[in-house]
C-alpha positions in Angstrom: -31.6 26.0 22.8 -29.3 23.3 24.4 -32.1 21.6 24.6 -33.2 21.2 21.2 -29.2 20.8 20.2 -28.9 17.7 22.5 -32.4 16.2 20.5 -31.1 16.9 17.3 -27.8 14.8 18.2 -29.9 12.5 19.8 -32.0 12.1 16.6 -29.1 12.0 14.0 -27.9 8.4 16.4 -31.0 7.1 16.2 -32.0 7.8 12.4 -28.4 6.7 11.5 -28.2 4.0 9.4 -28.1 0.3 10.2 -24.9 -0.9 8.1 -22.8 2.0 9.9 -20.9 -1.2 11.4 -20.7 -3.1 8.1 -17.2 -1.8 6.7 -15.1 -2.2 10.0 -16.7 -6.0 10.3 -16.0 -6.6 6.2 -12.6 -5.2 6.5 -11.9 -7.6 9.7 -12.7 -10.4 7.6 -10.8 -9.5 4.8 -7.1 -9.2 6.7 -8.7 -12.6 8.7 -8.9 -14.2 5.1 -5.4 -12.7 4.2 -3.3 -13.7 7.0 -2.8 -17.3 5.9 -1.7 -16.2 2.1 0.6 -13.6 3.6 3.8 -16.2 3.3 2.6 -16.0 -0.9 2.2 -13.1 -1.1 5.4 -11.6 -0.2 7.2 -14.7 -1.5 5.3 -13.6 -5.0 6.1 -9.7 -4.5 9.7 -10.3 -3.5 10.5 -12.7 -6.2 10.6 -11.4 -9.8 12.0 -15.0 -11.3 8.1 -16.9 -9.6 6.4 -14.0 -11.1 7.7 -14.6 -14.8 8.2 -18.2 -14.3 4.0 -17.9 -13.9 3.2 -15.0 -15.8 4.5 -17.2 -19.2 3.0 -20.7 -17.4 -0.7 -18.8 -17.6 0.1 -17.2 -21.2 1.7 -20.2 -22.3 -2.1 -22.3 -21.0 -3.8 -19.2 -22.4 -2.7 -19.9 -25.8 -2.6 -24.0 -25.3 -5.9 -23.3 -25.5 -6.7 -20.9 -27.4 -5.2 -22.8 -30.1 -7.0 -25.7 -29.2 -10.0 -24.7 -29.4 -9.5 -23.4 -32.4 -8.2 -26.4 -34.0 -10.8 -29.1 -32.3 -13.3 -26.8 -33.5 -11.5 -27.0 -37.5 -11.6 -30.9 -36.9 -15.4 -31.1 -35.7 -16.5 -28.5 -39.5 -14.6 -30.7 -41.0 -15.9 -33.9 -39.8 -19.5 -33.0 -39.7 -18.9 -31.5 -43.5 -17.9 -35.3 -44.5 -20.5 -36.8 -42.4 -23.3 -34.7 -44.1 -22.2 -35.7 -47.6 -21.3 -39.1 -47.3 -25.1 -39.1 -45.4 -26.5 -37.3 -47.9 -25.2 -39.4 -50.5 -25.7 -42.9 -49.1 -29.6 -41.5 -48.2 -30.3 -40.2 -51.6 -29.2 -43.7 -52.5 -31.4 -45.6 -50.8 -34.5 -43.1 -51.7 -34.2 -43.9 -55.6 -34.5 -47.8 -54.5 -37.4 -47.2 -51.9 -38.7 -44.9 -56.0 -37.8 -47.5 -58.1 -39.1 -50.6 -55.6 -42.3 -48.9 -55.7 -43.3 -48.4 -59.3 -41.7 -52.1 -60.0 -44.2 -53.6 -58.0 -47.0 -51.4 -59.2 -46.1 -52.5 -62.7 -45.6 -56.0 -61.6 -49.2 -56.5 -60.6 -50.1 -55.6 -63.9 -52.9 -53.1 -62.8 -53.0 -49.5 -64.0 -52.7 -46.8 -61.9 -56.5 -46.0 -61.7 -56.9 -49.6 -60.1 -54.0 -49.0 -57.6 -54.1 -49.4 -53.9 -54.4 -52.7 -53.7 -50.6 -53.7 -52.5 -50.8 -54.6 -48.7 -48.8 -50.8 -47.7 -47.7 -52.1 -44.3 -45.8 -55.0 -45.7 -44.6 -53.4 -48.5 -42.9 -50.6 -46.1 -42.1 -52.7 -43.5 -40.1 -55.0 -46.3 -38.6 -51.9 -47.3 -37.1 -50.7 -44.4 -35.5 -53.7 -43.8 -33.9 -54.4 -46.9 -32.3 -50.3 -46.9 -31.5 -51.3 -43.7 -29.4 -54.5 -44.1 -26.7 -52.9 -46.0 -26.0 -50.7 -43.0 -24.6 -53.2 -41.1 -24.9 -50.9 -38.0 -23.6 -47.3 -40.3 -26.9 -46.0 -40.0 -30.6 -47.3 -39.5 -33.3 -46.5 -41.3 -37.5 -44.9 -40.5 -40.4 -45.3 -41.7 -43.0 -42.7 -40.3 -46.7 -41.5 -42.0 -47.1 -38.2 -43.4 -49.7 -35.8 -43.1 -49.8 -34.7 -46.3 -53.0 -34.8 -48.5 -52.8 -38.3 -50.2 -52.5 -38.9 -54.0 -55.2 -40.6 -54.5 -58.3 -41.3 -52.5 -58.8 -45.0 -53.3 -57.9 -47.5 -50.9 -57.2 -47.7 -47.0 -53.9 -46.4 -45.9 -54.1 -47.0 -42.3 -51.3 -49.9 -42.5 -48.7 -47.3 -43.8 -49.1 -44.7 -40.9 -47.6 -46.9 -38.6 -43.8 -46.3 -37.3 -41.4 -48.6 -38.4 -37.8 -48.4 -38.0 -34.3 -51.0 -38.3 -33.0 -52.3 -35.0 -34.0 -51.4 -31.8 -34.4 -47.3 -32.8 -37.2 -45.6 -31.2 -37.9 -43.8 -34.7 -40.7 -40.7 -33.0 -38.6 -39.8 -31.1 -35.3 -39.5 -33.2 -36.9 -37.8 -35.7 -37.1 -34.0 -34.9 -40.6 -32.6 -35.0 -39.4 -29.5 -37.3 -37.8 -32.1 -39.8 -40.9 -33.7 -40.1 -43.1 -30.5 -40.8 -40.4 -29.3 -43.0 -41.4 -32.9 -45.3 -44.7 -32.8 -45.1 -44.0 -29.4 -47.3 -41.7 -30.4 -49.8 -40.7 -33.2 -51.6 -36.8 -31.9 -51.7 -34.1 -33.8 -49.7 -34.2 -32.9 -45.5 -31.1 -33.1 -42.8 -31.1 -32.2 -39.6 -29.0 -33.2 -37.1 -31.0 -35.0 -33.8 -30.4 -37.5 -31.1 -30.7 -41.5 -31.9 -32.9 -43.3 -29.1 -32.8 -46.7 -28.6 -35.0 -48.8 -26.8 -33.1 -50.1 -23.5 -30.7 -47.2 -23.2 -31.5 -43.8 -21.3 -28.9 -41.8 -23.1 -29.0 -40.6 -26.9 -26.7 -40.7 -29.7 -25.7 -37.6 -31.3 -27.0 -38.4 -35.3 -28.0 -37.1 -38.5 -30.7 -36.9 -40.0 -31.7 -37.4 -43.9 -35.2 -38.0 -45.3 -37.5 -37.3 -47.9 -41.5 -37.9 -48.2 -42.1 -41.1 -50.7 -45.1 -42.8 -51.8 -46.0 -46.5 -51.5 -47.3 -48.5 -54.7 -50.5 -47.6 -53.4 -49.7 -43.8 -54.3 -50.4 -42.9 -50.3 -47.6 -40.1 -48.8 -44.5 -41.4 -46.5 -41.8 -40.7 -44.6 -38.5 -42.2 -45.2 -36.0 -41.5 -43.2 -31.3 -42.4 -43.1 -29.6 -41.8 -39.4 -26.3 -41.4 -39.1 -25.0 -41.7 -35.6 -21.3 -39.8 -34.9 -19.7 -43.2 -33.2 -17.4 -43.0 -35.8 -16.4 -38.7 -35.8 -16.9 -38.5 -31.8 -13.7 -41.5 -31.5 -11.9 -39.4 -34.1 -12.5 -36.0 -32.1 -12.2 -37.3 -28.8 -8.3 -39.0 -30.0 -7.8 -35.3 -31.1 -8.5 -33.4 -28.1 -6.5 -36.3 -26.0 -3.3 -35.6 -28.6 -3.9 -32.0 -28.3 -4.2 -31.8 -24.4 -0.9 -34.0 -24.0 1.0 -31.8 -26.4 -0.4 -29.3 -24.8 0.7 -30.3 -21.6 4.1 -30.9 -22.4 4.8 -27.6 -24.8 3.2 -25.8 -20.8 5.8 -27.0 -19.0 8.8 -26.9 -21.7 7.8 -23.4 -21.8 8.2 -22.9 -18.2 11.2 -24.5 -17.7 12.5 -22.4 -20.1 10.9 -19.4 -18.3 12.6 -20.7 -15.7 16.1 -21.2 -17.0 16.5 -17.7 -18.8 15.5 -16.0 -16.5 17.6 -17.7 -13.7 20.4 -16.4 -16.2 19.3 -12.9 -15.7 18.2 -12.7 -12.5 21.4 -15.1 -10.6 23.3 -11.5 -11.4 20.8 -8.8 -9.8 20.5 -11.6 -6.9 24.6 -11.1 -6.4 24.7 -7.8 -7.1 22.1 -7.3 -4.8 23.5 -8.9 -2.2 27.4 -7.5 -2.8 25.5 -3.9 -2.4 23.9 -5.0 0.9 28.0 -5.4 2.4 28.9 -2.3 0.6 26.5 -0.9 2.6 27.4 -2.8 5.8 31.0 -1.2 5.8 32.6 -4.3 3.1 34.2 -2.4 1.0 36.4 -4.9 -0.5 33.4 -6.5 -2.1 33.3 -7.2 -5.9 31.1 -9.2 -8.5 32.4 -11.9 -10.2 32.6 -11.0 -14.4 32.2 -13.8 -17.0 31.8 -13.4 -20.9 31.4 -9.8 -22.6 27.6 -9.7 -22.6 25.2 -7.5 -21.0 25.7 -8.9 -18.0 29.1 -9.1 -18.2 29.3 -4.9 -18.7 27.4 -4.6 -15.7 29.3 -6.3 -13.7 32.3 -4.0 -14.5 30.8 -1.0 -14.2 29.5 -2.0 -10.6 33.1 -3.5 -10.1 34.6 0.1 -11.4 31.6 1.5 -9.0 32.3 0.0 -5.8 36.2 0.7 -6.4 35.5 4.5 -6.4 33.6 4.6 -3.9 35.8 2.3 -2.0 38.3 5.1 -2.7 36.3 8.2 -1.6 35.4 6.8 0.9 38.9 5.8 2.3 39.9 9.5 1.3 36.1 10.7 3.5 37.7 9.3 5.9 41.4 9.8 6.5 40.1 13.7 6.0 37.4 13.1 8.8 40.3 10.7 10.8 42.7 13.7 10.4 40.7 16.2 11.3 39.0 15.0 14.5 42.4 14.2 15.3 43.3 17.9 14.2 40.9 19.4 16.4 41.6 16.9 19.6 45.2 17.6 19.7 44.4 21.0 19.3 42.1 21.5 22.2 44.5 19.6 24.2 47.5 21.3 23.7 45.6 24.5 23.6 45.1 23.5 27.6 48.6 24.4 28.8 48.6 28.2 27.7 45.3 28.9 28.7 45.7 27.2 31.7 48.3 30.2 31.6 46.2 33.1 30.1 43.8 31.8 32.8 46.4 32.5 35.8 47.5 35.4 34.4 43.9 37.0 33.5 42.8 35.7 36.9 45.6 38.1 38.8 44.4 41.4 36.5 41.6 40.5 36.9 41.8 41.0 41.1 44.0 44.3 40.6 41.9 45.5 38.6 40.2 47.9 41.2 43.6 49.7 40.8 44.1 50.6 37.4 42.2 53.2 35.3 38.6 52.2 34.4 39.7 52.0 30.6 41.9 49.0 31.9 39.2 47.9 34.3 36.9 47.4 31.8 39.6 45.5 29.9 40.7 42.9 32.3 36.4 41.8 33.0 36.3 41.5 29.1 39.5 39.4 29.3 38.0 37.8 31.8 34.4 37.3 30.1 35.8 36.1 27.3 38.5 33.3 28.2 35.2 32.3 30.1 33.9 31.5 27.1 36.5 29.9 25.4 37.9 27.8 28.2 33.6 26.3 27.5 34.4 26.2 23.7 37.4 24.1 24.1 36.0 22.0 26.7 33.1 21.4 24.3 35.4 20.8 21.3 36.8 17.7 23.4 33.4 16.3 23.9 32.4 16.8 20.1 36.2 15.7 19.4 34.9 12.6 21.8 32.0 11.3 19.9 32.9 11.3 16.3 35.8 9.3 17.7 33.4 6.7 19.2 34.9 7.7 22.7 32.1 8.3 24.7 30.5 6.0 27.3 27.4 5.6 28.6 27.2 5.5 32.6 23.3 4.5 33.2 22.3 4.1 36.4 18.2 4.2 37.1 17.5 7.9 38.0 14.3 10.3 39.1 14.4 12.6 36.3 11.8 14.8 38.4 15.6 15.3 40.8 17.5 16.0 37.3 14.8 19.0 36.6 15.2 20.5 39.7 18.6 21.1 39.9 18.2 22.2 36.0 15.5 24.6 37.1 17.8 26.0 40.2 20.4 26.5 37.7 18.6 28.5 35.8 16.6 30.9 38.5 19.4 33.4 37.9 19.2 34.0 34.4 14.9 33.5 34.3 14.8 36.0 36.7 17.3 38.6 34.9 15.1 37.7 31.7 11.7 37.9 33.9 10.5 34.4 33.1 9.3 31.7 35.1 10.2 28.5 34.7 6.7 25.6 35.6 7.5 22.4 35.8 4.6 19.8 35.0 3.8 16.2 35.1 6.2 15.7 38.4 3.3 14.0 40.1 4.7 10.4 40.3 8.5 9.3 39.7 9.8 9.0 36.6 12.6 6.6 36.3 15.0 5.5 33.8 18.4 3.8 33.3 20.2 6.6 32.4 23.3 8.8 32.5 22.6 11.9 34.9 25.0 14.3 34.0 24.9 13.8 30.4 20.6 14.1 30.3 21.4 17.4 32.9 23.7 18.8 30.4 20.6 17.9 27.5 18.1 19.2 29.8 20.3 22.5 30.8 20.9 23.5 27.0 17.3 22.9 26.4 15.9 25.3 29.1 19.1 28.3 28.5 18.2 28.2 25.1 14.5 29.0 26.6 15.0 31.3 28.6 17.0 33.4 26.4 14.8 33.4 23.5 11.1 33.4 25.0 11.3 37.2 25.0 10.3 37.1 29.2 7.0 34.5 28.9 7.0 31.3 30.9 8.4 28.5 30.4 6.8 25.5 30.8 9.0 22.0 31.5 6.7 18.5 31.0 7.7 15.4 31.9 5.7 11.5 31.2 6.3 8.2 31.1 4.4 5.2 29.3 5.2 2.4 27.0 8.1 1.7 27.7 9.7 5.3 27.3 10.0 8.8 29.5 10.4 11.9 27.7 10.9 16.2 29.2 9.3 18.7 26.9 10.8 22.0 27.1 7.9 24.9 25.8 8.6 28.5 25.2 6.7 30.9 23.9 9.4 33.5 22.4 10.0 33.9 18.8 9.5 30.4 18.0 11.3 28.9 14.6 10.9 29.6 11.2 9.6 27.1 8.3 13.2 25.0 7.7 15.0 26.3 11.1 14.0 23.6 13.3 16.1 21.3 10.2 19.6 23.2 11.2 18.9 23.9 14.6 21.5 20.9 16.1 23.9 22.0 13.6 27.3 22.5 14.8 27.5 26.8 15.0 24.5 27.0 13.3 22.9 30.2 14.7 19.4 31.9 13.4 20.6 34.7 12.1 23.5 34.6 10.4 24.7 38.4 10.5 24.7 38.9 13.9 28.0 38.5 15.5 28.6 35.7 18.3 29.3 38.3 21.0 26.8 36.4 23.8 25.1 33.0 24.4 27.0 29.7 24.3 29.1 28.2 22.2 27.2 27.1 19.2 28.1 23.7 19.9 25.0 23.2 23.0 22.8 21.3 21.3 25.4 19.2 19.1 26.4 17.6 21.9 22.9 17.2 22.7 21.9 15.4 19.9 24.7 13.1 20.2 24.1 12.4 24.0 20.4 11.4 23.4 21.9 9.1 20.5 24.6 7.8 22.7 21.0 6.4 25.0 19.6 5.3 22.2 17.0 8.0 22.4 15.3 11.3 20.1 15.4 14.8 20.6 14.0 16.6 17.8 12.3 20.1 17.6 9.2 21.9 16.5 8.1 25.4 16.4 6.1 28.2 14.1 7.2 31.5 14.1 6.4 34.1 16.8 4.3 31.2 18.9 7.4 29.9 20.6 8.6 26.7 19.8 9.1 22.8 21.5 12.0 20.4 22.1 11.4 17.2 23.6 13.6 14.0 24.7 12.9 10.9 24.6 14.4 8.2 26.6 14.1 4.8 26.5 13.2 3.1 30.2 15.1 0.3 29.9 18.8 1.3 29.0 19.8 -0.6 25.7 16.2 -1.0 24.0 14.9 0.3 21.2 12.2 3.3 21.4 8.5 3.1 19.4 7.5 6.0 20.5 6.7 9.1 22.4 4.3 9.6 25.5 4.5 13.7 24.7 3.7 14.6 21.1 5.9 16.7 19.2 3.7 20.0 18.6 1.8 21.1 21.4 -1.9 21.2 22.9 -1.7 25.6 22.6 0.3 25.7 18.7 -1.9 27.8 16.5 -3.5 24.9 14.1 -4.2 23.1 17.3 -6.0 26.4 18.8 -7.8 26.6 15.1 -8.4 23.0 15.3 -10.5 22.8 18.6 -12.4 26.5 18.4 -15.9 26.0 17.6 -17.4 27.2 14.3 -20.2 29.9 14.8 -23.8 29.0 13.8 -25.6 31.1 11.2 -28.2 33.8 12.3 -31.5 32.6 12.0 -33.4 33.9 8.8 -36.2 35.3 10.7 -33.5 37.3 12.3 -31.3 38.3 9.7 -34.6 39.8 7.7 -35.3 42.2 10.8 -32.5 43.4 10.9 -32.4 43.8 6.7 -35.5 45.5 7.7 -34.5 47.9 10.5 -32.0 49.3 8.3 -33.4 50.1 5.2 -37.5 50.8 6.0 -35.9 54.5 6.8 -37.9 56.1 10.2 -38.6 53.2 12.6 -42.6 52.6 13.4 -43.7 52.8 16.6 -43.8 51.2 19.5 -40.5 48.8 21.3 -37.7 47.8 19.1 -36.8 44.2 19.6 -33.0 43.6 19.2 -32.9 40.2 16.7 -31.9 38.1 18.9 -29.5 34.9 17.6 -29.4 31.3 19.6 -26.7 30.1 21.7 -25.3 27.3 20.9 -23.2 25.6 22.8 -19.9 24.7 21.6 -19.3 21.1 20.7 -17.6 19.6 23.4 -13.6 18.5 22.6 -12.7 15.6 24.1 -9.5 15.7 26.2 -6.0 15.3 25.3 -4.8 11.5 25.7 -1.5 11.8 25.2 -0.2 8.2 22.4 2.0 5.3 24.0 3.4 6.3 20.4 3.2 9.1 19.1 3.1 8.9 14.7 5.2 11.8 14.5 7.9 10.0 16.2 9.4 8.0 13.9 13.5 8.4 13.3 14.1 11.5 10.8 10.0 12.4 10.9 10.3 14.7 13.6 11.5 18.3 13.0 8.1 20.4 12.1 7.7 23.9 11.5 5.0 25.9 11.6 4.2 29.2 8.8 3.1 31.9 9.3 -0.5 31.2 8.6 -3.1 30.1 10.9 -3.2 26.2 10.5 -0.4 26.4 8.2 2.1 23.5 8.8 4.4 22.4 7.4 6.7 19.3 8.6 10.9 18.6 7.5 12.4 16.2 8.2 15.5 16.6 10.4 18.5 16.3 9.0 22.0 14.2 9.7 23.2 16.1 12.3 19.5 15.9 14.4 18.7 13.2 16.1 16.6 10.3 14.7 13.4 9.5 16.9 11.0 12.3 18.1 11.9 15.2 19.6 10.1 17.8 21.4 11.2 20.4 24.2 11.6 23.9 24.0 13.0 25.6 21.8 15.7 28.4 20.7 16.3 30.5 17.9 19.7 29.3 17.7 22.2 26.5 18.3 23.8 27.8 21.7 25.3 25.9 24.1 25.2 26.9 27.9 23.8 29.9 28.7 25.2 32.6 30.6 24.9 32.3 34.7 25.7 28.5 34.1 28.6 28.4 32.4 30.5 27.0 35.6 28.5 24.1 35.8 28.5 23.2 32.1 32.3 23.8 32.5 31.9 21.2 35.4 30.2 18.9 33.8 32.5 18.6 30.4 35.4 18.2 32.0 
């Protein structure tokens, strides 16, 4: 079945959409186009005064535009109404004059209605147009056109009436709308319509109002008489209104922007001042205060801010004094205890050397005394080291070393303990040199704590120490497969004197300060130390250090969660394919059909599909989970259920991995002398 599976994959690739690669290209184009706009966008996001002023300007501009449109519309409608009324009055007067002139011409000739039609209609109409247009003085034009209506009298020739006539250089047939001419052919009432006035030797027309009525010439033949009123004066008035509104609108928008700038500045300036003072307070300058003037809300805010700063300064000063007293007390007590401890040690050594001469109970007491003195001396050394870290007196003697040598020394020192526990310490990744500028003594102390804790809590299983170097960082991870860590314990495992089981008495193991000192050593190097674990699946501690002293870390070459964790195993396990329908049907028939039929019985064949290929693991140059304060990770009880927790303030900042322990024990049994020598 491997061949169909491979063919199916090839067909799926061949049948892929040609647009599959388009979204990444579009995303790249969008990012490339936004790159020049990044400074402006950053300024827009960070400057609230700019956003308020820009929003005010845009809203003011919208209001001014809306107001301008409304005002111009109202003015335009008013001008058109006034123009239409004046034009209709003027045109009605002209129509009356035309009717009167046609009647007077018929009467003055002395002919009856039956003998009408003897007057030269063309000349009469031309004279009428010139007479009516002479009173306009450019305010209007007069046009006479023939009418398609039936003539009122069949006598006479109307050929002279049908020719178009117009005053000035107006193109009569092009200037009068066709709809208006058709309306006058069917009605004798006064009609009006907006049109475009066209003149000879002019490419562009002029907006005008056409008012017309169907009339009769002296011979009784119908014709159409029009008055064309151009909107020259109205357009000038409307342009004047538009210019006035535009000037006033720009002035109003600029004025509103300036007002908004001044008003927002009065509010934003104290806020910016408070932000600057807050940053200085966070930097340790606790004497900073805001300047308060007036009695408004901003002034009350400044007073409240100053009171808060004063209270914080007092509280922080009290805490600093208390912390200083505690560190001084721990340091003094640790130093003062050394003299009596030395005396007690000498007496205990004498008693311990002579224990063979005592009775069994006294001899056992001498051995217990010697053991507890060793633990007490180790605890005293750890307290002195912690006090040096708290006082900021710890120094770093960094030099280029090969971490493989440090790991070998730690593994050799832990061999007696691993033999007693039945564990084996395996080192991986030591094929090539792992060079870094570190303090060998401090790094060896950190790794000793991690390896010893992994052996003690590994339940006799192997402990894997892995080394890696990439991207300007080196890492050492210690992995065990013991009891692991419960959810939430990885955030507390670096706390001082913390134990996984609070009910358990500290009669064995280290002092409870080993991992706390290890965290401080990692911080002193500018590195990270954090933990991962899952209940019943072991745990891993990782130490990540910069390859060059003084550089900052961007990631770790070793993943925080190991590849063999429960969640990763579930993700890598291929899902078995469902059985074919025919095979399932055969199984059901075999179970439910009663007696078996004669003939050989064939078992249902389920094809075995090879698992999907798993890409080899490549440790990333920068682990995404290895950011400062996000490394402590604990897997829940269910497979695949992962709970991620940020480390507490006592954990190291950055990524960690390494071998796990369920307690914060320090140097383990069997290595007390070595730890004591390092801490001295």
